[in-house]
N, C-alpha and C positions, 0 to 999 in steps of 0.2 A: 308747273311741274318741275321737279328737281331730280336730276340723275344722281344716284349714289353708286359709284363704281365699285365693283368687287374684284379684287385681285388676290392671288395666292403667292406665287413665286415669280421673281424677276431674275432670269438667268438663262443659261443654255438649256433648252428642253432635253429631256431624256431621249434615248433612241426610239425610233419608230416601233410601234407595237407595245410600248410601255403603258400600263394603265394610268389614266389621268395625266397623260403627257400634255394635254391641252391646257392644264392649269398653270403651266410655266410660260410666261410671256418674255420674249427676248428683250434685253435692255434697249436695243436699237428701236424696236417697235414701241416700247413704253415711252421712250423719249419723243418719238414722232407723235404719239397720241397726246402727250402733255403739251408739246409745242403747238399743235394745232388748236387745242382748246384755249391756250393762252392767246394765240393769234385772233381767235374769234371773240376775245374779250371776256372769257370765263376765268373765274378764280377757283382753284382747288382748295377745299376746306376740310378740316377734321370734323368729326361728328359734333364735337362741342361747339365749334364755330358755326356749324350749319343749323343748330337748333333755332335761332331766331327766325331763320328763313322757313324752316319747317313749320314753325308755329304761326307764320304769317306776320310776324312783327317787322320783318325786313324784306326787301325785294332786291333782286339783282341777278346778274349772270354768274351763278355759282353752281358748283357741283361738289358732292361729297366724295371723298377718296378713302377707301378702306382696303386693308390687307388682312387676310385671315391667317392665323396660326403663328405668326412671329418668325418667319424664316430669316436666316442670316443673310441670304442673298438679296433680300429686300433692303436691309441695312447697307449692304455693299454696293448695290447697283441702283436702287430707286432713290435713296436719300440724296445723292449728288444731283440727280435730275430734278428732283423736287426743289432743291435749293436753287438751281439755275432758273427755274420757272417761278419761284416765289410761292410755291404751293405748300399746304400742310395736309397731313393725313392722319388717320387712325389705324393702328395695328392692334388686332385682337389676339392677345397672348394666351397660351395654355399654361397656366401657372405652374403646374408640376412637371412640365417638360422643358423648362428653361435650360438651355445648354444641352438638350437632348435632341430628339428627332421626331418625325411624324410617325410614331409607333402605331397610331390608330389606323394607318394605311397598310400595315404590314401584311394583313391577311388577304389584301387585294393584289399583292404582288408589286406594290409601288416601291421603287427604290427609296432608301432613306435620304432625307435632306436635313441638313443641320438647322436647328433653331437657335435664335439668339439666346445667349446666357444672360445673367443678371446685368453684367456690365454692358452688353449690347442693348438691352432694354433701356438702361439709363442713357446710353449714347443716343438712342432713338428719341427719348424724351428731351435730351439736351439739344437736339437739332431742331426742336420746336414742334415736334409731333406728339400726338395723343396716344396714351396707353389705354387700351380697352381690354375687356375680359372675354375669353372664349372658354370659360370654365376652368376647373382644376385639371381634368383628364381627357377632355374632348369626347364625352359619351353622347349617346343618343338620349337626350334628356327625357322624352316621354316614356322610355323603357324603365326608368328608375322610379323608386318609390318617391313620394312627395318630399320626404325628409332628406333622402340622398340628393335629389335634384336641388333642393334648397341649399344644401351644403356646397354643391358644385357652383352655384350661382353666387352665394354670399361669401363663402370662404375664399374664392378666387379673387374677388374684389379686395378683400382685406389683405391677402398675400401680395398682390400686385402693388397696392398702395404702399406697403411697407418697403418694397424693393425700389419702386420708382420715386417715392417721396412726393408724389403728386396725386390728386384725386383721380379715381377711376370711375367714370360715369357712363361709359358706353359699353354695351354688351352685344354679343353675337351668338346666336343659337348654333351649336355644332350641327352640321349637315342641314341647317335650316329648319330642323324639326322642333316644333313647340306646340303648346296648347294654350287656350285662354288662361288656364290656371297657372301655367308656367310664366306667361306674360305678367300676370299679377305678382308672382314671386319676384320677378326681375324688378318690377316697379317698387315693390315693398322693400327690396334689398338696397334701394338707394340709387339706382341707375336713372339716367335721364332718357335713355333710348335703347332700343334693341333692333338689330337688323336680321333679316332672313335671307334665304336664297331665292325667294319669289321674284320673278322678273317684272320689270316695269319701272316707271318713273314715280318718285314719291310725290304725293299730293298733300296739300295743307290740311285736308280732311282725314288723312291717314292716322291710324293709331301709331303713336311714337314708339310703341313696343312691338310692332309688327311691320317694320319698314321694308319695302321691296328694294332690290338693287339691280344694277345692270352688270351682268357677268361679262368680264373681258377675258377672252381665251387666246391661246397661242394663234389660233386660226382666224381670229377676228381681224379682217382686213380694215384698212384705215377708213374707207368709205362706209363700210358697215358699222364700224365703231362710231363714227359721227352720226349716222342715222339712229343708232340705238340711244345715243346720248341726247341728241338735240331735236328730235322730232317726236310727235305724239304716237308714232307707230307702235312702240312697245306698250304705251298706255292703252291703246285701243285693243291690243292683244290681251292685255291684262283684264280689261273690262269684259271681253268676250268670255274669258275663263271664269270670271266671277258670275256672269249670267248663267253659264252652264252648270255651275255648282250651287246656285241659289235655290 
């Protein structure tokens, strides 16, 4: 079983009471988490690097490292830490919001946070990290017509490849919402994998276009972080959820 970590922002959390405050992990905590995984002999990999392990072609102490939305503070704070640890990561960018902010959160009262612009995206790639797609506009894909959903999936890949100058093969469903038909659209659009917000460790039998992740929050203490990453507890919870919905 392989943990695929899910982060959003790395920076100073917003004031208490702010919606989604928990999605911002302090750089100090992020560094501590990465250092402990390295001490335990784990290597942090991008989704592209993780694929042979997910397919069962390779074995080793590895974990996937993903960031959603493309926040500037990830470039500022996470990249130096990843470089110190020798880890690589995937960031899922919202193609039409490069240089903008998390406008999709505005209705929830979430403060705006800057997203990387095109130069920042290229700096991310130049640092050895993977550019992934989080659609054009961060919509709830199942609410769109099949045609519009396909445009969000396919056109975001094309746009990001032109900006990054590198292949874009990793996809992430906004809000974790998808259907089997949408997974097929992602596969047919030329991606190699797609991640969700479902909790648990990835298994070699998992559909590569419906991969679970381990959410890391501001309040995730170090011991709990290690438990979520390195024990089958999360997988047992996932199996119970699957049995209830079967």
